[in-house]
PyMOL commands that place a pseudoatom at each C-alpha (Angstrom):
pseudoatom trace, name=CA, resn=UNK, resi=1, chain=A, elem=C, hetatm=0, pos=[-10.572, 13.501, 10.705]
pseudoatom trace, name=CA, resn=UNK, resi=2, chain=A, elem=C, hetatm=0, pos=[-11.205, 11.259, 7.721]
pseudoatom trace, name=CA, resn=UNK, resi=3, chain=A, elem=C, hetatm=0, pos=[-10.232, 7.756, 8.817]
pseudoatom trace, name=CA, resn=UNK, resi=4, chain=A, elem=C, hetatm=0, pos=[-12.302, 5.720, 6.343]
pseudoatom trace, name=CA, resn=UNK, resi=5, chain=A, elem=C, hetatm=0, pos=[-13.263, 6.811, 2.833]
pseudoatom trace, name=CA, resn=UNK, resi=6, chain=A, elem=C, hetatm=0, pos=[-14.821, 5.290, -0.261]
pseudoatom trace, name=CA, resn=UNK, resi=7, chain=A, elem=C, hetatm=0, pos=[-13.186, 4.758, -3.657]
pseudoatom trace, name=CA, resn=UNK, resi=8, chain=A, elem=C, hetatm=0, pos=[-15.226, 2.834, -6.246]
pseudoatom trace, name=CA, resn=UNK, resi=9, chain=A, elem=C, hetatm=0, pos=[-16.549, -0.288, -4.480]
pseudoatom trace, name=CA, resn=UNK, resi=10, chain=A, elem=C, hetatm=0, pos=[-13.861, -0.337, -1.784]
pseudoatom trace, name=CA, resn=UNK, resi=11, chain=A, elem=C, hetatm=0, pos=[-13.444, 1.191, 1.658]
pseudoatom trace, name=CA, resn=UNK, resi=12, chain=A, elem=C, hetatm=0, pos=[-10.057, 2.772, 2.317]
pseudoatom trace, name=CA, resn=UNK, resi=13, chain=A, elem=C, hetatm=0, pos=[-8.320, 3.131, 5.694]
pseudoatom trace, name=CA, resn=UNK, resi=14, chain=A, elem=C, hetatm=0, pos=[-6.252, 6.298, 6.310]
pseudoatom trace, name=CA, resn=UNK, resi=15, chain=A, elem=C, hetatm=0, pos=[-4.008, 5.274, 9.230]
pseudoatom trace, name=CA, resn=UNK, resi=16, chain=A, elem=C, hetatm=0, pos=[-1.071, 7.645, 9.047]
pseudoatom trace, name=CA, resn=UNK, resi=17, chain=A, elem=C, hetatm=0, pos=[0.542, 10.524, 7.176]
pseudoatom trace, name=CA, resn=UNK, resi=18, chain=A, elem=C, hetatm=0, pos=[4.050, 9.207, 7.852]
pseudoatom trace, name=CA, resn=UNK, resi=19, chain=A, elem=C, hetatm=0, pos=[6.072, 7.857, 4.913]
pseudoatom trace, name=CA, resn=UNK, resi=20, chain=A, elem=C, hetatm=0, pos=[9.756, 7.129, 4.319]
pseudoatom trace, name=CA, resn=UNK, resi=21, chain=A, elem=C, hetatm=0, pos=[9.420, 8.407, 0.747]
pseudoatom trace, name=CA, resn=UNK, resi=22, chain=A, elem=C, hetatm=0, pos=[8.727, 11.825, -0.704]
pseudoatom trace, name=CA, resn=UNK, resi=23, chain=A, elem=C, hetatm=0, pos=[7.717, 10.764, -4.206]
pseudoatom trace, name=CA, resn=UNK, resi=24, chain=A, elem=C, hetatm=0, pos=[7.850, 13.348, -6.962]
pseudoatom trace, name=CA, resn=UNK, resi=25, chain=A, elem=C, hetatm=0, pos=[4.531, 12.053, -8.326]
pseudoatom trace, name=CA, resn=UNK, resi=26, chain=A, elem=C, hetatm=0, pos=[2.653, 11.527, -5.037]
pseudoatom trace, name=CA, resn=UNK, resi=27, chain=A, elem=C, hetatm=0, pos=[-0.971, 12.613, -5.199]
pseudoatom trace, name=CA, resn=UNK, resi=28, chain=A, elem=C, hetatm=0, pos=[-0.699, 14.330, -1.839]
pseudoatom trace, name=CA, resn=UNK, resi=29, chain=A, elem=C, hetatm=0, pos=[1.738, 16.812, -3.345]
pseudoatom trace, name=CA, resn=UNK, resi=30, chain=A, elem=C, hetatm=0, pos=[-1.127, 18.590, -5.097]
pseudoatom trace, name=CA, resn=UNK, resi=31, chain=A, elem=C, hetatm=0, pos=[-4.396, 17.566, -3.432]
pseudoatom trace, name=CA, resn=UNK, resi=32, chain=A, elem=C, hetatm=0, pos=[-5.918, 17.120, 0.007]
pseudoatom trace, name=CA, resn=UNK, resi=33, chain=A, elem=C, hetatm=0, pos=[-8.498, 14.445, -0.695]
pseudoatom trace, name=CA, resn=UNK, resi=34, chain=A, elem=C, hetatm=0, pos=[-9.438, 11.474, -2.862]
pseudoatom trace, name=CA, resn=UNK, resi=35, chain=A, elem=C, hetatm=0, pos=[-12.828, 10.925, -4.475]
pseudoatom trace, name=CA, resn=UNK, resi=36, chain=A, elem=C, hetatm=0, pos=[-14.482, 13.706, -2.380]
pseudoatom trace, name=CA, resn=UNK, resi=37, chain=A, elem=C, hetatm=0, pos=[-13.263, 12.030, 0.802]
pseudoatom trace, name=CA, resn=UNK, resi=38, chain=A, elem=C, hetatm=0, pos=[-12.538, 15.277, 2.684]
pseudoatom trace, name=CA, resn=UNK, resi=39, chain=A, elem=C, hetatm=0, pos=[-9.018, 16.086, 3.748]
pseudoatom trace, name=CA, resn=UNK, resi=40, chain=A, elem=C, hetatm=0, pos=[-6.849, 13.032, 4.325]
pseudoatom trace, name=CA, resn=UNK, resi=41, chain=A, elem=C, hetatm=0, pos=[-4.331, 15.043, 6.365]
pseudoatom trace, name=CA, resn=UNK, resi=42, chain=A, elem=C, hetatm=0, pos=[-4.697, 13.705, 9.913]
pseudoatom trace, name=CA, resn=UNK, resi=43, chain=A, elem=C, hetatm=0, pos=[-4.530, 16.040, 12.937]
pseudoatom trace, name=CA, resn=UNK, resi=44, chain=A, elem=C, hetatm=0, pos=[-3.197, 12.974, 14.835]
pseudoatom trace, name=CA, resn=UNK, resi=45, chain=A, elem=C, hetatm=0, pos=[-3.009, 9.242, 14.211]
pseudoatom trace, name=CA, resn=UNK, resi=46, chain=A, elem=C, hetatm=0, pos=[-6.265, 7.513, 15.241]
pseudoatom trace, name=CA, resn=UNK, resi=47, chain=A, elem=C, hetatm=0, pos=[-6.067, 4.693, 17.789]
pseudoatom trace, name=CA, resn=UNK, resi=48, chain=A, elem=C, hetatm=0, pos=[-6.906, 1.125, 16.864]
pseudoatom trace, name=CA, resn=UNK, resi=49, chain=A, elem=C, hetatm=0, pos=[-10.203, 1.411, 18.772]
pseudoatom trace, name=CA, resn=UNK, resi=50, chain=A, elem=C, hetatm=0, pos=[-11.114, 4.624, 16.934]
pseudoatom trace, name=CA, resn=UNK, resi=51, chain=A, elem=C, hetatm=0, pos=[-10.498, 3.015, 13.559]
pseudoatom trace, name=CA, resn=UNK, resi=52, chain=A, elem=C, hetatm=0, pos=[-12.498, -0.089, 14.473]
pseudoatom trace, name=CA, resn=UNK, resi=53, chain=A, elem=C, hetatm=0, pos=[-15.410, 2.059, 15.667]
pseudoatom trace, name=CA, resn=UNK, resi=54, chain=A, elem=C, hetatm=0, pos=[-15.567, 3.826, 12.316]
pseudoatom trace, name=CA, resn=UNK, resi=55, chain=A, elem=C, hetatm=0, pos=[-16.532, 0.662, 10.433]
pseudoatom trace, name=CA, resn=UNK, resi=56, chain=A, elem=C, hetatm=0, pos=[-19.936, 0.543, 12.123]
pseudoatom trace, name=CA, resn=UNK, resi=57, chain=A, elem=C, hetatm=0, pos=[-20.806, 3.834, 10.344]
pseudoatom trace, name=CA, resn=UNK, resi=58, chain=A, elem=C, hetatm=0, pos=[-20.577, 2.182, 6.920]
pseudoatom trace, name=CA, resn=UNK, resi=59, chain=A, elem=C, hetatm=0, pos=[-22.685, -0.421, 5.097]
pseudoatom trace, name=CA, resn=UNK, resi=60, chain=A, elem=C, hetatm=0, pos=[-19.916, -2.980, 5.030]
pseudoatom trace, name=CA, resn=UNK, resi=61, chain=A, elem=C, hetatm=0, pos=[-21.775, -5.492, 2.881]
pseudoatom trace, name=CA, resn=UNK, resi=62, chain=A, elem=C, hetatm=0, pos=[-21.612, -3.063, -0.065]
pseudoatom trace, name=CA, resn=UNK, resi=63, chain=A, elem=C, hetatm=0, pos=[-17.808, -3.061, -0.327]
pseudoatom trace, name=CA, resn=UNK, resi=64, chain=A, elem=C, hetatm=0, pos=[-15.633, -5.564, -2.186]
pseudoatom trace, name=CA, resn=UNK, resi=65, chain=A, elem=C, hetatm=0, pos=[-12.377, -4.845, -0.317]
pseudoatom trace, name=CA, resn=UNK, resi=66, chain=A, elem=C, hetatm=0, pos=[-11.039, -2.962, 2.668]
pseudoatom trace, name=CA, resn=UNK, resi=67, chain=A, elem=C, hetatm=0, pos=[-7.838, -1.234, 1.517]
pseudoatom trace, name=CA, resn=UNK, resi=68, chain=A, elem=C, hetatm=0, pos=[-5.147, 0.203, 3.767]
pseudoatom trace, name=CA, resn=UNK, resi=69, chain=A, elem=C, hetatm=0, pos=[-4.089, 3.262, 1.803]
pseudoatom trace, name=CA, resn=UNK, resi=70, chain=A, elem=C, hetatm=0, pos=[-4.231, 6.933, 2.712]
pseudoatom trace, name=CA, resn=UNK, resi=71, chain=A, elem=C, hetatm=0, pos=[-1.914, 9.933, 2.795]
pseudoatom trace, name=CA, resn=UNK, resi=72, chain=A, elem=C, hetatm=0, pos=[0.969, 7.908, 4.215]
pseudoatom trace, name=CA, resn=UNK, resi=73, chain=A, elem=C, hetatm=0, pos=[2.630, 4.507, 4.149]
pseudoatom trace, name=CA, resn=UNK, resi=74, chain=A, elem=C, hetatm=0, pos=[0.296, 2.124, 6.032]
pseudoatom trace, name=CA, resn=UNK, resi=75, chain=A, elem=C, hetatm=0, pos=[3.061, -0.203, 7.174]
pseudoatom trace, name=CA, resn=UNK, resi=76, chain=A, elem=C, hetatm=0, pos=[4.489, 2.615, 9.288]
pseudoatom trace, name=CA, resn=UNK, resi=77, chain=A, elem=C, hetatm=0, pos=[1.828, 1.339, 11.734]
pseudoatom trace, name=CA, resn=UNK, resi=78, chain=A, elem=C, hetatm=0, pos=[2.145, -2.340, 10.880]
pseudoatom trace, name=CA, resn=UNK, resi=79, chain=A, elem=C, hetatm=0, pos=[1.193, -3.778, 14.278]
pseudoatom trace, name=CA, resn=UNK, resi=80, chain=A, elem=C, hetatm=0, pos=[-1.921, -1.585, 14.472]
pseudoatom trace, name=CA, resn=UNK, resi=81, chain=A, elem=C, hetatm=0, pos=[-2.796, -2.285, 10.859]
pseudoatom trace, name=CA, resn=UNK, resi=82, chain=A, elem=C, hetatm=0, pos=[-2.718, -6.035, 11.432]
pseudoatom trace, name=CA, resn=UNK, resi=83, chain=A, elem=C, hetatm=0, pos=[-4.965, -5.758, 14.505]
pseudoatom trace, name=CA, resn=UNK, resi=84, chain=A, elem=C, hetatm=0, pos=[-7.504, -3.762, 12.494]
pseudoatom trace, name=CA, resn=UNK, resi=85, chain=A, elem=C, hetatm=0, pos=[-7.246, -6.144, 9.544]
pseudoatom trace, name=CA, resn=UNK, resi=86, chain=A, elem=C, hetatm=0, pos=[-7.859, -9.132, 11.817]
pseudoatom trace, name=CA, resn=UNK, resi=87, chain=A, elem=C, hetatm=0, pos=[-10.977, -7.429, 13.256]
pseudoatom trace, name=CA, resn=UNK, resi=88, chain=A, elem=C, hetatm=0, pos=[-12.357, -6.577, 9.788]
pseudoatom trace, name=CA, resn=UNK, resi=89, chain=A, elem=C, hetatm=0, pos=[-11.752, -10.099, 8.488]
pseudoatom trace, name=CA, resn=UNK, resi=90, chain=A, elem=C, hetatm=0, pos=[-13.404, -11.746, 11.487]
pseudoatom trace, name=CA, resn=UNK, resi=91, chain=A, elem=C, hetatm=0, pos=[-16.318, -9.315, 11.699]
pseudoatom trace, name=CA, resn=UNK, resi=92, chain=A, elem=C, hetatm=0, pos=[-17.118, -8.592, 8.055]
pseudoatom trace, name=CA, resn=UNK, resi=93, chain=A, elem=C, hetatm=0, pos=[-15.321, -11.390, 6.111]
pseudoatom trace, name=CA, resn=UNK, resi=94, chain=A, elem=C, hetatm=0, pos=[-13.853, -8.838, 3.685]
pseudoatom trace, name=CA, resn=UNK, resi=95, chain=A, elem=C, hetatm=0, pos=[-10.869, -9.146, 1.383]
pseudoatom trace, name=CA, resn=UNK, resi=96, chain=A, elem=C, hetatm=0, pos=[-8.012, -7.059, 2.864]
pseudoatom trace, name=CA, resn=UNK, resi=97, chain=A, elem=C, hetatm=0, pos=[-5.563, -5.247, 0.596]
pseudoatom trace, name=CA, resn=UNK, resi=98, chain=A, elem=C, hetatm=0, pos=[-2.565, -3.075, 1.412]
pseudoatom trace, name=CA, resn=UNK, resi=99, chain=A, elem=C, hetatm=0, pos=[-1.272, -0.480, -1.042]
pseudoatom trace, name=CA, resn=UNK, resi=100, chain=A, elem=C, hetatm=0, pos=[2.348, -0.036, 0.006]
pseudoatom trace, name=CA, resn=UNK, resi=101, chain=A, elem=C, hetatm=0, pos=[5.757, 1.166, -1.089]
pseudoatom trace, name=CA, resn=UNK, resi=102, chain=A, elem=C, hetatm=0, pos=[7.133, -2.244, -0.020]
pseudoatom trace, name=CA, resn=UNK, resi=103, chain=A, elem=C, hetatm=0, pos=[9.657, -0.826, 2.414]
pseudoatom trace, name=CA, resn=UNK, resi=104, chain=A, elem=C, hetatm=0, pos=[8.152, -2.394, 5.526]
pseudoatom trace, name=CA, resn=UNK, resi=105, chain=A, elem=C, hetatm=0, pos=[11.315, -4.365, 6.257]
pseudoatom trace, name=CA, resn=UNK, resi=106, chain=A, elem=C, hetatm=0, pos=[13.455, -1.229, 6.213]
pseudoatom trace, name=CA, resn=UNK, resi=107, chain=A, elem=C, hetatm=0, pos=[10.973, 0.692, 8.338]
pseudoatom trace, name=CA, resn=UNK, resi=108, chain=A, elem=C, hetatm=0, pos=[10.929, -2.028, 11.031]
pseudoatom trace, name=CA, resn=UNK, resi=109, chain=A, elem=C, hetatm=0, pos=[14.450, -3.419, 10.501]
pseudoatom trace, name=CA, resn=UNK, resi=110, chain=A, elem=C, hetatm=0, pos=[13.276, -7.013, 10.229]
pseudoatom trace, name=CA, resn=UNK, resi=111, chain=A, elem=C, hetatm=0, pos=[11.583, -9.470, 7.857]
pseudoatom trace, name=CA, resn=UNK, resi=112, chain=A, elem=C, hetatm=0, pos=[7.927, -8.453, 8.250]
pseudoatom trace, name=CA, resn=UNK, resi=113, chain=A, elem=C, hetatm=0, pos=[6.486, -10.814, 5.635]
pseudoatom trace, name=CA, resn=UNK, resi=114, chain=A, elem=C, hetatm=0, pos=[5.393, -13.633, 7.995]
pseudoatom trace, name=CA, resn=UNK, resi=115, chain=A, elem=C, hetatm=0, pos=[3.289, -11.124, 9.969]
pseudoatom trace, name=CA, resn=UNK, resi=116, chain=A, elem=C, hetatm=0, pos=[0.879, -10.809, 7.034]
pseudoatom trace, name=CA, resn=UNK, resi=117, chain=A, elem=C, hetatm=0, pos=[-0.269, -14.441, 7.142]
pseudoatom trace, name=CA, resn=UNK, resi=118, chain=A, elem=C, hetatm=0, pos=[-3.975, -14.924, 7.756]
pseudoatom trace, name=CA, resn=UNK, resi=119, chain=A, elem=C, hetatm=0, pos=[-4.629, -11.191, 7.984]
pseudoatom trace, name=CA, resn=UNK, resi=120, chain=A, elem=C, hetatm=0, pos=[-3.818, -9.720, 4.566]
pseudoatom trace, name=CA, resn=UNK, resi=121, chain=A, elem=C, hetatm=0, pos=[-5.082, -11.104, 1.245]
pseudoatom trace, name=CA, resn=UNK, resi=122, chain=A, elem=C, hetatm=0, pos=[-3.526, -8.797, -1.356]
pseudoatom trace, name=CA, resn=UNK, resi=123, chain=A, elem=C, hetatm=0, pos=[-0.299, -6.773, -1.205]
pseudoatom trace, name=CA, resn=UNK, resi=124, chain=A, elem=C, hetatm=0, pos=[-0.031, -4.143, -3.938]
pseudoatom trace, name=CA, resn=UNK, resi=125, chain=A, elem=C, hetatm=0, pos=[3.431, -2.575, -4.170]
pseudoatom trace, name=CA, resn=UNK, resi=126, chain=A, elem=C, hetatm=0, pos=[4.384, 0.533, -6.170]
pseudoatom trace, name=CA, resn=UNK, resi=127, chain=A, elem=C, hetatm=0, pos=[7.301, -0.589, -8.318]
pseudoatom trace, name=CA, resn=UNK, resi=128, chain=A, elem=C, hetatm=0, pos=[7.380, 2.652, -10.378]
pseudoatom trace, name=CA, resn=UNK, resi=129, chain=A, elem=C, hetatm=0, pos=[10.431, 1.725, -12.514]
pseudoatom trace, name=CA, resn=UNK, resi=130, chain=A, elem=C, hetatm=0, pos=[12.699, -1.254, -13.255]
pseudoatom trace, name=CA, resn=UNK, resi=131, chain=A, elem=C, hetatm=0, pos=[15.825, 0.733, -12.348]
pseudoatom trace, name=CA, resn=UNK, resi=132, chain=A, elem=C, hetatm=0, pos=[17.117, 1.211, -8.785]
pseudoatom trace, name=CA, resn=UNK, resi=133, chain=A, elem=C, hetatm=0, pos=[18.780, 4.571, -9.474]
pseudoatom trace, name=CA, resn=UNK, resi=134, chain=A, elem=C, hetatm=0, pos=[15.652, 5.918, -11.169]
pseudoatom trace, name=CA, resn=UNK, resi=135, chain=A, elem=C, hetatm=0, pos=[13.555, 4.527, -8.308]
pseudoatom trace, name=CA, resn=UNK, resi=136, chain=A, elem=C, hetatm=0, pos=[15.529, 6.576, -5.805]
pseudoatom trace, name=CA, resn=UNK, resi=137, chain=A, elem=C, hetatm=0, pos=[15.217, 9.712, -7.988]
pseudoatom trace, name=CA, resn=UNK, resi=138, chain=A, elem=C, hetatm=0, pos=[11.449, 9.273, -8.116]
pseudoatom trace, name=CA, resn=UNK, resi=139, chain=A, elem=C, hetatm=0, pos=[10.737, 8.244, -4.542]
pseudoatom trace, name=CA, resn=UNK, resi=140, chain=A, elem=C, hetatm=0, pos=[13.457, 10.144, -2.700]
pseudoatom trace, name=CA, resn=UNK, resi=141, chain=A, elem=C, hetatm=0, pos=[13.389, 7.348, -0.096]
pseudoatom trace, name=CA, resn=UNK, resi=142, chain=A, elem=C, hetatm=0, pos=[15.157, 8.147, 3.132]
pseudoatom trace, name=CA, resn=UNK, resi=143, chain=A, elem=C, hetatm=0, pos=[16.627, 4.641, 3.036]
pseudoatom trace, name=CA, resn=UNK, resi=144, chain=A, elem=C, hetatm=0, pos=[18.646, 5.481, -0.097]
pseudoatom trace, name=CA, resn=UNK, resi=145, chain=A, elem=C, hetatm=0, pos=[19.732, 3.214, -2.900]
pseudoatom trace, name=CA, resn=UNK, resi=146, chain=A, elem=C, hetatm=0, pos=[18.997, -0.039, -1.011]
pseudoatom trace, name=CA, resn=UNK, resi=147, chain=A, elem=C, hetatm=0, pos=[15.272, 0.748, -1.159]
pseudoatom trace, name=CA, resn=UNK, resi=148, chain=A, elem=C, hetatm=0, pos=[14.622, -0.860, -4.551]
pseudoatom trace, name=CA, resn=UNK, resi=149, chain=A, elem=C, hetatm=0, pos=[16.237, -4.190, -3.690]
pseudoatom trace, name=CA, resn=UNK, resi=150, chain=A, elem=C, hetatm=0, pos=[14.466, -4.186, -0.298]
pseudoatom trace, name=CA, resn=UNK, resi=151, chain=A, elem=C, hetatm=0, pos=[11.134, -3.737, -2.062]
pseudoatom trace, name=CA, resn=UNK, resi=152, chain=A, elem=C, hetatm=0, pos=[11.811, -6.737, -4.331]
pseudoatom trace, name=CA, resn=UNK, resi=153, chain=A, elem=C, hetatm=0, pos=[12.958, -8.866, -1.395]
pseudoatom trace, name=CA, resn=UNK, resi=154, chain=A, elem=C, hetatm=0, pos=[9.793, -8.012, 0.517]
pseudoatom trace, name=CA, resn=UNK, resi=155, chain=A, elem=C, hetatm=0, pos=[7.636, -8.892, -2.524]
pseudoatom trace, name=CA, resn=UNK, resi=156, chain=A, elem=C, hetatm=0, pos=[9.356, -12.291, -2.781]
pseudoatom trace, name=CA, resn=UNK, resi=157, chain=A, elem=C, hetatm=0, pos=[9.181, -12.985, 0.953]
pseudoatom trace, name=CA, resn=UNK, resi=158, chain=A, elem=C, hetatm=0, pos=[5.538, -12.020, 1.415]
pseudoatom trace, name=CA, resn=UNK, resi=159, chain=A, elem=C, hetatm=0, pos=[4.274, -14.102, -1.528]
pseudoatom trace, name=CA, resn=UNK, resi=160, chain=A, elem=C, hetatm=0, pos=[3.847, -17.379, 0.467]
pseudoatom trace, name=CA, resn=UNK, resi=161, chain=A, elem=C, hetatm=0, pos=[1.845, -15.593, 3.158]
pseudoatom trace, name=CA, resn=UNK, resi=162, chain=A, elem=C, hetatm=0, pos=[-0.841, -13.812, 1.087]
pseudoatom trace, name=CA, resn=UNK, resi=163, chain=A, elem=C, hetatm=0, pos=[-3.209, -14.674, -1.736]
pseudoatom trace, name=CA, resn=UNK, resi=164, chain=A, elem=C, hetatm=0, pos=[-1.749, -12.247, -4.288]
pseudoatom trace, name=CA, resn=UNK, resi=165, chain=A, elem=C, hetatm=0, pos=[1.209, -9.882, -4.642]
pseudoatom trace, name=CA, resn=UNK, resi=166, chain=A, elem=C, hetatm=0, pos=[0.998, -7.151, -7.259]
pseudoatom trace, name=CA, resn=UNK, resi=167, chain=A, elem=C, hetatm=0, pos=[3.798, -4.844, -8.430]
pseudoatom trace, name=CA, resn=UNK, resi=168, chain=A, elem=C, hetatm=0, pos=[2.494, -1.806, -10.241]
pseudoatom trace, name=CA, resn=UNK, resi=169, chain=A, elem=C, hetatm=0, pos=[3.638, 1.018, -12.466]
pseudoatom trace, name=CA, resn=UNK, resi=170, chain=A, elem=C, hetatm=0, pos=[1.668, 3.946, -13.872]
pseudoatom trace, name=CA, resn=UNK, resi=171, chain=A, elem=C, hetatm=0, pos=[0.499, 4.043, -17.467]
pseudoatom trace, name=CA, resn=UNK, resi=172, chain=A, elem=C, hetatm=0, pos=[2.236, 6.697, -19.653]
pseudoatom trace, name=CA, resn=UNK, resi=173, chain=A, elem=C, hetatm=0, pos=[5.226, 7.046, -17.248]
pseudoatom trace, name=CA, resn=UNK, resi=174, chain=A, elem=C, hetatm=0, pos=[7.403, 4.271, -18.715]
pseudoatom trace, name=CA, resn=UNK, resi=175, chain=A, elem=C, hetatm=0, pos=[8.489, 3.196, -22.154]
pseudoatom trace, name=CA, resn=UNK, resi=176, chain=A, elem=C, hetatm=0, pos=[7.355, -0.156, -23.519]
pseudoatom trace, name=CA, resn=UNK, resi=177, chain=A, elem=C, hetatm=0, pos=[10.891, -1.444, -23.013]
pseudoatom trace, name=CA, resn=UNK, resi=178, chain=A, elem=C, hetatm=0, pos=[10.800, -0.397, -19.333]
pseudoatom trace, name=CA, resn=UNK, resi=179, chain=A, elem=C, hetatm=0, pos=[7.396, -2.046, -18.918]
pseudoatom trace, name=CA, resn=UNK, resi=180, chain=A, elem=C, hetatm=0, pos=[8.831, -5.247, -20.373]
pseudoatom trace, name=CA, resn=UNK, resi=181, chain=A, elem=C, hetatm=0, pos=[11.672, -5.093, -17.827]
pseudoatom trace, name=CA, resn=UNK, resi=182, chain=A, elem=C, hetatm=0, pos=[9.092, -4.658, -15.048]
pseudoatom trace, name=CA, resn=UNK, resi=183, chain=A, elem=C, hetatm=0, pos=[7.159, -7.660, -16.400]
pseudoatom trace, name=CA, resn=UNK, resi=184, chain=A, elem=C, hetatm=0, pos=[10.343, -9.763, -16.258]
pseudoatom trace, name=CA, resn=UNK, resi=185, chain=A, elem=C, hetatm=0, pos=[11.039, -8.665, -12.663]
pseudoatom trace, name=CA, resn=UNK, resi=186, chain=A, elem=C, hetatm=0, pos=[7.528, -9.783, -11.725]
pseudoatom trace, name=CA, resn=UNK, resi=187, chain=A, elem=C, hetatm=0, pos=[7.801, -13.041, -13.630]
pseudoatom trace, name=CA, resn=UNK, resi=188, chain=A, elem=C, hetatm=0, pos=[11.075, -13.831, -11.853]
pseudoatom trace, name=CA, resn=UNK, resi=189, chain=A, elem=C, hetatm=0, pos=[9.462, -13.121, -8.480]
pseudoatom trace, name=CA, resn=UNK, resi=190, chain=A, elem=C, hetatm=0, pos=[6.310, -15.070, -9.314]
pseudoatom trace, name=CA, resn=UNK, resi=191, chain=A, elem=C, hetatm=0, pos=[4.043, -12.056, -8.732]
pseudoatom trace, name=CA, resn=UNK, resi=192, chain=A, elem=C, hetatm=0, pos=[1.512, -10.118, -10.814]
pseudoatom trace, name=CA, resn=UNK, resi=193, chain=A, elem=C, hetatm=0, pos=[2.469, -7.051, -12.833]
pseudoatom trace, name=CA, resn=UNK, resi=194, chain=A, elem=C, hetatm=0, pos=[-0.177, -4.348, -13.200]
pseudoatom trace, name=CA, resn=UNK, resi=195, chain=A, elem=C, hetatm=0, pos=[-0.037, -1.097, -15.159]
pseudoatom trace, name=CA, resn=UNK, resi=196, chain=A, elem=C, hetatm=0, pos=[-2.462, 1.266, -13.443]
pseudoatom trace, name=CA, resn=UNK, resi=197, chain=A, elem=C, hetatm=0, pos=[-4.073, 4.329, -14.899]
pseudoatom trace, name=CA, resn=UNK, resi=198, chain=A, elem=C, hetatm=0, pos=[-2.591, 7.747, -14.233]
pseudoatom trace, name=CA, resn=UNK, resi=199, chain=A, elem=C, hetatm=0, pos=[-4.806, 9.657, -11.791]
for i in range(1, 199): cmd.bond("trace and resi %d" % i, "trace and resi %d" % (i + 1))
show_as sticks, trace
zoom trace
């Protein structure tokens, strides 16, 4: 099983294949790996101890960040994720980032933002679109139309507990007008807007 894999100068953690969304554009729809990682489809979810043990196999000083992002939504295993993040931060003093759909509160049915304090540095959330109806069309979230507003609420709530919150869209998928609307959403929330390259 591929638990840790390299992308650019970062080390990625593949914790789960579970996700409340079934996005039309998700990379796992048409590939099994990222950056020659080997298949990111897990035969089972690795334990916290198994994940922690994997870090010793890598030259940790060569990575800029440890990123929780694989073929699933990392906050599906939020408690385990935070234990692993705490270990990595204490042992290797690395910046910790989560790439997430921002639906952690809906997954766990509570305000999860305070749990991130002291463990996570950067939260990067896929915004995808400035429109809640279009968001549901694209993500096919099992939580329905409330997903978009829940994402924005999470972004606002988590901001005091982490160093940076980023909302992202993909280059070439939105009009300039839509990107301007996304920028305004981010400005209103006090978070960073990033347009990432299409992979």
